C-alpha positions, 0 to 999 in steps of 0.5 A: 353180659356173660362176658362182662361177668367173667372178664370184667368191664375194663379195657383189654390192653392190645398186648393181651388181645391174642391171649384173650381171643385164644381163651375164648376160642378154646374154652369160653365159647365151648362152655357157653354153647354146649354147657351153660343153660340159658332161658328162652322166652315164649310170647303170649298175650295177657288179658289187656292185649299186651304181649308178654314173655314167659321164660319157660324153656331152659336149655343150652344153646346147642340143645335149643338148636337141636330142638328146633325144626329143620335145623340141619339146613343151618349147619355148615357143609361137612358138619353134622349133629353127630360131630357136634354131639361128640363135642358137647357130650365128652364132658359133663357141665360140671367138668366143663365149668371147672375146666373153664375156671382153671383155664381162666386162671392159666390164661389170664394170670395177668391182673389187668382186669 
């Protein structure tokens, strides 16, 4: 859903695929994982016995990962939360969003979307 919001619904011609992939790797994925807030649900049972969802947790995916128990076991060897914190907190959310928009203009100058 978020990718469609930023890049549109049209087909990406093959000659632009490497450029779009580079944009994702350098800017878009970092923005999504470290700076864009997401809502996470909590399940509960209502009066009728139906399972409902309440979206009461609002964190970035990285902050959510850190908040869970025993998360170090899911990190690759040689990766630590200290290294990931360095990536996550070098820029503010606003700075990262502005950088994403500038990169989008530079990388995706071609109007094929």
